[in-house]
C-alpha positions in Angstrom: 106.7 136.1 125.7 107.7 137.1 122.2 107.1 134.2 119.9 109.6 135.3 117.2 112.2 132.5 117.1 110.9 130.8 120.2 111.4 127.3 119.0 115.0 128.0 117.7 115.9 129.4 121.2 114.3 126.4 122.9 116.2 124.0 120.7 119.5 125.7 121.5 118.7 125.6 125.2 118.2 121.9 125.0 121.3 121.1 122.9 123.5 123.1 125.4 122.7 120.6 128.1 124.3 117.5 126.6 127.3 116.0 128.5 129.8 113.2 128.0 130.1 110.1 130.2 133.8 109.2 130.8 132.9 106.1 132.9 130.8 104.6 130.1 133.6 105.2 127.6 136.0 103.3 130.0 133.4 100.5 130.3 133.2 100.2 126.5 137.0 99.9 126.2 137.8 97.7 129.1 134.7 95.5 129.5 132.5 95.6 126.5 135.1 95.5 123.7 136.9 92.4 125.0 133.5 90.6 125.5 132.4 91.5 121.9 135.7 90.2 120.6 135.4 86.9 122.6 131.8 86.3 121.5 132.2 87.4 117.9 129.7 90.2 118.1 129.8 92.2 114.9 129.0 95.6 116.4 125.6 95.9 114.8 124.0 99.2 115.4 120.4 99.6 116.6 117.9 102.4 115.6 114.3 103.1 116.4 111.6 104.1 113.9 112.7 107.7 114.1 116.2 106.6 113.1 117.6 107.6 116.5 120.7 105.5 117.3 120.2 103.4 120.5 123.3 103.1 122.8 124.1 99.8 124.5 123.5 101.2 128.0 122.3 104.4 129.6 123.4 106.1 132.8 122.5 109.2 134.8 125.1 111.1 132.6 122.7 110.9 129.7 120.4 113.3 131.5 120.9 117.0 132.4 122.0 117.5 136.0 118.7 119.1 137.0 116.5 116.8 135.0 114.5 115.2 137.8 113.4 118.5 139.3 113.1 120.6 136.1 111.8 118.2 133.4 110.6 115.0 135.2 108.6 116.4 138.1 105.8 114.5 139.8 102.4 113.3 138.4 99.8 116.0 138.1 102.3 118.8 138.3 104.1 120.8 135.6 105.6 119.8 133.2 103.3 116.7 133.4 105.9 114.3 132.1 104.7 111.7 134.5 101.0 112.1 133.8 98.3 114.8 133.9 96.5 113.5 137.0 98.1 113.0 140.5 96.9 109.4 140.9 96.5 108.4 137.2 95.0 104.9 136.9 94.9 104.2 140.7 91.9 106.6 140.8 90.3 106.0 137.4 91.2 103.7 134.6 91.6 104.9 131.0 88.4 105.0 129.0 88.1 101.8 126.9 86.8 103.4 123.7 86.6 100.9 120.8 86.4 102.4 117.3 83.2 101.0 115.7 81.2 101.5 112.7 80.0 99.5 109.7 77.1 99.0 107.4 73.9 100.7 108.3 73.2 102.7 111.5 71.2 99.7 112.7 74.3 97.5 112.3 76.5 99.9 114.2 73.9 100.5 116.9 73.9 96.8 117.6 77.7 96.7 117.7 77.8 99.7 120.1 75.3 98.1 122.5 77.3 94.8 122.3 80.5 96.6 123.3 78.8 98.5 126.1 77.4 95.2 127.4 80.9 93.8 127.4 82.5 96.6 129.4 83.2 99.4 127.0 83.2 102.8 128.8 83.0 105.2 125.8 81.8 105.2 122.2 83.9 105.9 119.1 82.3 106.1 115.7 83.9 105.2 112.4 82.2 106.6 109.3 82.3 105.3 105.7 84.1 107.1 102.8 81.0 108.9 101.4 80.2 110.3 104.8 83.9 111.4 105.3 83.8 113.3 102.1 80.3 114.8 102.6 78.4 112.8 100.1 75.0 111.2 100.5 74.4 107.5 99.9 72.6 108.2 96.6 75.5 110.0 95.0 77.1 108.0 92.2 80.5 108.3 93.9 79.1 106.4 96.9 78.1 103.4 94.9 79.8 100.3 96.3 81.3 102.2 99.3 78.2 102.4 101.6 79.1 101.1 105.0 82.3 99.4 103.9 84.8 101.2 106.1 82.4 102.7 108.7 78.8 103.5 109.2 76.9 105.5 106.6 75.2 108.8 107.6 73.3 110.8 105.1 70.8 112.7 107.3 69.8 113.2 110.9 67.4 110.3 110.5 70.5 108.0 110.3 71.9 109.5 113.5 68.6 109.0 115.2 68.9 105.2 114.4 72.6 105.1 115.3 72.0 106.3 118.8 68.6 104.6 119.4 68.4 103.3 123.0 71.8 104.9 124.0 71.5 107.6 126.6 73.9 110.4 125.6 73.7 111.8 129.2 75.5 108.7 130.5 78.3 108.1 127.9 80.7 110.2 125.9 81.1 109.8 122.2 84.1 110.3 119.9 83.4 110.8 116.2 86.2 110.4 113.7 85.0 112.9 111.1 86.9 115.9 109.7 85.8 117.7 106.6 82.0 117.5 107.6 82.8 117.6 111.3 80.7 120.7 112.0 77.7 119.1 110.3 78.1 115.8 112.3 78.5 117.9 115.5 75.2 119.6 114.7 73.6 116.2 114.2 74.9 115.0 117.6 73.6 118.2 119.3 70.2 117.6 117.6 70.1 114.0 119.0 71.0 115.3 122.5 68.2 117.9 122.2 65.7 115.1 121.2 66.8 113.1 124.3 66.4 116.3 126.4 70.1 116.2 127.5 71.2 119.6 128.8 73.9 121.1 126.6 76.3 121.4 129.5 76.1 117.6 129.9 76.9 116.7 126.3 80.3 115.2 126.4 82.6 113.7 123.8 84.9 114.6 120.9 84.8 115.4 117.3 88.0 115.0 115.4 87.7 118.0 113.1 91.5 118.2 112.6 91.6 119.3 109.0 95.3 120.1 108.9 96.2 116.4 109.2 93.8 115.7 106.3 95.9 117.8 104.1 99.0 116.1 105.5 98.0 112.5 105.6 94.4 111.2 105.2 93.4 113.4 102.2 89.7 113.8 102.9 88.7 117.4 102.5 85.9 119.3 100.8 87.1 122.9 100.5 90.3 124.9 100.4 92.2 125.0 103.7 91.1 128.6 104.6 87.4 127.6 104.4 87.8 124.6 106.6 89.9 126.7 109.1 87.1 129.2 109.2 84.6 126.4 110.0 86.8 125.1 112.8 87.0 128.7 114.2 83.2 128.8 114.2 83.0 125.5 116.0 85.5 126.7 118.6 83.5 129.8 119.4 80.1 128.1 119.3 81.1 125.1 121.4 83.0 127.3 123.9 79.8 129.2 124.6 77.3 126.3 124.4 78.9 122.9 124.9 81.4 123.2 127.7 82.2 119.5 127.9 82.6 118.9 124.1 86.1 118.6 122.7 85.7 120.3 119.4 89.1 119.2 118.0 90.9 116.0 118.4 94.3 116.8 117.0 95.3 113.7 115.3 98.8 112.2 114.9 97.3 108.7 114.3 96.7 109.2 110.6 100.1 111.0 110.2 101.7 107.9 111.5 99.6 105.5 109.4 100.7 107.5 106.4 104.3 106.4 107.1 105.8 109.0 109.4 108.2 108.2 112.2 107.3 108.6 115.9 109.2 111.9 116.0 107.4 113.2 112.9 104.0 112.2 114.4 104.9 114.0 117.6 106.2 117.1 115.9 103.6 117.5 113.2 100.7 116.8 115.6 101.8 119.3 118.1 102.6 121.9 115.4 99.0 121.4 114.3 97.9 122.0 117.9 99.8 125.2 118.2 98.2 126.4 115.0 94.8 125.8 116.5 95.9 127.7 119.6 96.8 130.7 117.4 93.4 130.3 115.6 91.5 130.5 118.9 93.4 133.6 119.9 92.7 135.2 116.6 89.0 134.5 117.1 89.2 136.4 120.4 89.0 133.4 122.7 91.1 133.4 125.9 93.6 130.5 125.7 92.8 129.4 129.2 89.2 129.0 128.3 89.5 127.0 125.1 92.8 125.1 125.5 91.2 122.4 127.8 88.8 121.5 125.0 91.6 120.6 122.6 92.3 116.9 122.8 94.9 114.8 121.0 94.9 111.4 119.3 98.1 109.4 119.1 99.2 106.1 117.4 100.8 103.5 119.6 103.1 101.4 117.4 105.3 98.4 118.0 108.6 100.0 119.2 107.6 99.8 122.9 109.9 102.3 124.6 109.8 104.8 121.7 106.0 105.1 122.0 106.1 105.6 125.7 108.8 108.3 125.4 106.8 110.0 122.6 103.7 110.3 124.8 105.7 111.6 127.8 107.5 114.1 125.6 104.2 115.3 124.1 102.8 116.2 127.5 106.0 118.1 128.4 106.2 120.0 125.2 102.6 121.0 125.2 102.7 122.3 128.8 106.1 124.0 128.3 105.1 125.9 125.1 101.7 126.9 126.4 103.3 128.3 129.6 106.4 129.9 128.0 105.2 131.0 124.6 101.5 131.6 125.2 101.8 132.8 128.9 99.1 130.3 130.1 99.0 130.3 133.9 96.1 128.0 134.8 97.6 124.5 135.3 94.4 122.9 134.0 94.9 124.6 130.7 98.4 123.1 130.3 97.2 119.5 130.4 97.4 117.4 127.3 94.6 114.9 127.2 94.9 112.2 124.5 93.3 109.1 123.1 95.5 106.3 121.8 94.9 103.7 119.1 97.1 100.8 118.5 98.8 100.7 115.1 97.1 99.7 111.9 100.2 99.6 109.7 101.9 97.0 112.0 99.1 94.5 111.4 99.7 91.8 108.9 97.3 89.7 106.8 99.8 86.9 107.1 99.3 84.9 110.3 96.7 87.3 111.6 96.5 85.8 115.1 100.0 87.3 115.7 98.3 90.7 115.6 96.9 90.0 119.0 100.4 90.0 120.4 101.3 93.2 118.5 98.2 94.9 119.8 98.9 93.9 123.3 102.4 95.3 123.2 101.1 98.6 121.7 98.3 98.8 124.2 100.7 98.4 127.1 102.8 101.2 125.6 99.8 103.4 125.5 98.9 102.7 129.1 102.5 103.1 130.3 102.7 106.3 128.3 99.7 107.7 130.3 96.8 107.8 127.8 93.3 108.9 128.8 91.5 106.5 126.5 92.4 103.6 124.3 91.3 101.7 121.3 92.8 98.3 120.6 92.8 97.1 117.0 91.3 93.7 116.2 93.5 90.9 114.8 91.5 90.6 111.6 91.7 94.3 110.6 94.4 93.7 107.9 91.6 91.7 106.1 88.4 93.6 106.9 86.4 95.5 109.4 86.5 93.7 112.8 84.3 90.7 113.4 82.3 90.5 116.6 84.7 87.8 118.0 87.8 89.8 117.1 86.6 93.0 118.6 85.8 91.2 121.8 89.3 89.9 122.0 90.6 93.4 121.4 88.4 94.8 124.3 89.4 91.9 126.6 93.1 92.8 125.9 92.5 96.1 127.5 90.6 94.6 130.4 93.4 92.1 131.1 95.9 94.9 131.2 93.7 96.9 133.5 92.6 94.1 135.8 95.4 91.5 135.8 98.8 93.0 134.8 99.4 95.2 137.8 100.5 98.1 135.5 97.9 100.6 136.8 99.1 100.2 140.4 102.1 102.5 140.1 102.0 105.9 138.5 104.4 106.2 135.6 106.3 103.0 136.6 109.0 103.6 134.0 109.7 107.1 135.2 113.4 107.4 136.2 114.6 104.8 133.8 117.8 106.3 132.3 116.8 104.9 128.9 113.2 106.1 128.9 114.1 109.6 130.2 116.9 109.9 127.7 114.7 108.9 124.9 111.9 111.2 126.1 114.4 114.1 125.9 115.6 112.9 122.4 112.1 112.9 121.1 111.5 116.3 122.6 114.6 117.8 121.1 114.0 116.4 117.6 110.4 117.7 117.7 111.8 121.2 118.4 114.0 120.9 115.4 110.9 120.4 113.3 109.1 123.3 115.1 112.1 125.5 114.2 111.9 124.6 110.5 108.2 125.0 110.4 108.3 128.4 112.1 110.9 129.6 109.5 108.6 128.6 106.7 105.8 130.8 108.0 103.9 128.3 110.1 102.2 125.0 109.7 99.6 125.9 107.1 102.4 127.3 104.8 104.5 124.2 105.4 101.6 122.0 104.3 100.8 124.2 101.2 104.5 123.9 100.2 104.3 120.2 100.5 107.1 120.1 103.1 105.3 118.0 105.7 104.0 115.5 103.1 107.5 115.1 101.6 109.1 114.4 104.9 106.5 111.7 105.6 106.9 110.2 102.2 110.6 110.0 102.5 110.4 108.2 105.9 107.8 105.8 104.6 110.0 104.9 101.6 113.0 104.2 103.7 111.0 102.0 106.0 109.5 100.0 103.1 113.0 99.5 101.8 114.1 98.1 105.1 111.2 95.7 105.2 111.8 94.5 101.7 115.5 93.9 102.4 114.7 92.1 105.6 116.6 94.6 107.7 113.3 95.4 109.5 111.5 92.2 110.5 107.8 91.6 110.3 107.1 88.2 111.8 105.1 86.1 109.4 105.4 88.6 106.6 109.1 88.7 105.7 110.4 86.2 108.2 109.0 82.9 109.7 106.5 82.7 106.8 104.2 79.8 106.5 102.9 78.2 103.3 99.3 77.4 102.7 97.8 79.5 105.6 94.3 78.7 106.4 91.8 81.6 105.7 90.0 83.3 108.6 86.4 84.3 108.8 85.8 88.0 108.2 83.0 90.5 108.4 81.5 91.2 104.9 79.2 94.2 104.2 76.5 93.1 101.7 74.7 95.2 99.1 71.7 95.1 101.6 73.3 97.9 103.5 73.4 100.2 100.5 69.8 99.4 99.5 68.6 100.1 103.1 70.3 103.4 103.2 69.0 104.4 99.8 65.5 103.5 100.9 65.7 105.6 104.1 67.2 108.6 102.4 64.4 108.5 99.7 61.8 108.5 102.5 63.5 111.4 104.3 63.4 113.5 101.1 59.8 112.5 100.4 58.4 113.5 103.8 60.3 116.6 104.8 59.2 120.2 104.1 61.1 120.9 100.9 60.3 124.7 100.9 61.8 124.9 104.4 64.8 123.0 103.3 65.4 125.3 100.3 65.1 128.4 102.4 67.5 127.1 105.1 70.1 126.1 102.5 69.8 129.5 100.9 70.4 131.2 104.3 73.4 128.9 104.9 75.0 130.0 101.6 74.5 133.6 102.5 76.1 133.0 105.9 79.1 131.3 104.3 79.7 134.4 102.2 80.0 136.5 105.4 83.3 135.6 107.1 82.1 137.1 110.4 78.9 134.9 110.6 79.1 131.8 112.8 78.0 128.8 110.7 77.2 126.4 113.6 73.6 127.7 114.3 72.9 127.4 110.5 74.2 123.8 110.4 72.0 123.0 113.4 68.9 124.5 111.8 69.7 122.6 108.5 70.1 119.1 110.1 67.0 119.6 112.2 65.0 120.3 109.0 66.5 117.0 107.6 68.7 118.7 105.0 71.1 116.0 104.0 74.8 115.8 104.6 75.6 116.4 100.9 73.1 119.2 100.5 74.7 121.1 103.4 78.2 120.2 102.2 77.4 121.3 98.6 76.4 124.8 99.9 80.1 125.1 100.9 81.3 123.6 97.7 79.3 126.3 95.9 80.6 129.2 98.0 84.2 128.0 98.8 85.1 125.9 95.9 87.5 122.9 96.0 91.2 122.4 96.4 94.1 120.3 95.0 97.3 119.8 96.9 100.6 120.7 95.4 102.6 118.2 93.4 105.4 116.9 95.6 108.8 116.3 93.9 
């Protein structure tokens, strides 16, 4: 199908299906209005985080006449609104994948084993700021940041310690790393090789979504085009060598944490996804071969029904666009698989125990929305990295939902709700409005370079902050029901010992490796970076196995590609 103007045409198609509901209008005049007058109701309007006005009541007239057959369908069938698998959680629960990482690799290794012992079914690694930016622990910029917001990794030696005693053939690992994602992937492959795990058994995900870095998280090393080239190299290498490795986790989570609405998270995340589809096609990869290796990562926030509708809309949009625009025929390649994390920005440092309730609501929304894996935030995360006690409560929250609530028994239990289905369609329509604007700008990368996406998020974030400060939007314990003289809670503190331990290990690595070999490998890597047709992944693997450090490998790119500053947004 010709892609020119596709999103505009899709948007017009959706808008043409709206209809009125005369019976509801009669009810408003004859039943609701007299009651409101009698009870003194002031007619307050309600909106969700995407500023969509919420009606008092929903009926079948809020849905297109052919909605159930055309857009709702059944689980495991196109358009996958009701879930990507026919039996969903009746057959297999979502993966309980707690985001973990702090201090030294030894510290995080102990936490990972603790979580596995308490029922975690997948690993998820958080890295500290120096690692996220591609700097070693001995760089002056890293001073004071080692292990503070995740585990520190400066060389393959750190990764060896991180996964010591953990069999990579029996568990999948997700790594939240973007700018140096190819280097960390190479390290993970090197560990798997040391454990003699066959490459076709290595499973997991590396985030690698550099577009959302330019949008939201702001952790990049090179200009966009250089990072896009590296992602292309990862796609082609992993497609050929790591069939179970998801080489991009297209992330809406950080977009939402930057202040976007649910609709913006949905639209910008999927627009990034379509960009990566185009990238794979340009690299000569068949869509039906690489699309199943693209995974997604969504935020689950506090507006319960909005989050459920967002996830259902995401599946439907992804399947529809891949089938109609990209002519994908294999149903397996239409499936949107995604991880969900409960919201960080809804957590409050005031009355932190309340965060357990917030996280429970958000986790239930993720499950009812059909997620494939889930991380639940700990109640103390507005203060610090999770303590052992808090992370256990967060894991137990998932286990109680899974084992006691009865939610997994029915597939898509909210399917058919007039409100949920209407809201799913609203989210979908408003996402297409953004796709149309982005397409007219020349695509997602151009929209980012122009600052359009960043400006949209900033405006939404500002409006929300004004609502919170005015009290229009309530945060219990923060701007309503406050308590004076709250008692402090115990928190996890990362001492200077972590930094000293990492510096000592890196010093030993540099003292014992073959420096001539390191220099030769880094020189070959620079040459490969200068050739846009050379795949960098084999060079990264060679470098990490020779114990070239994260920063040395990253600096080769800084030397060849240079840096980048985002546009000023006015």
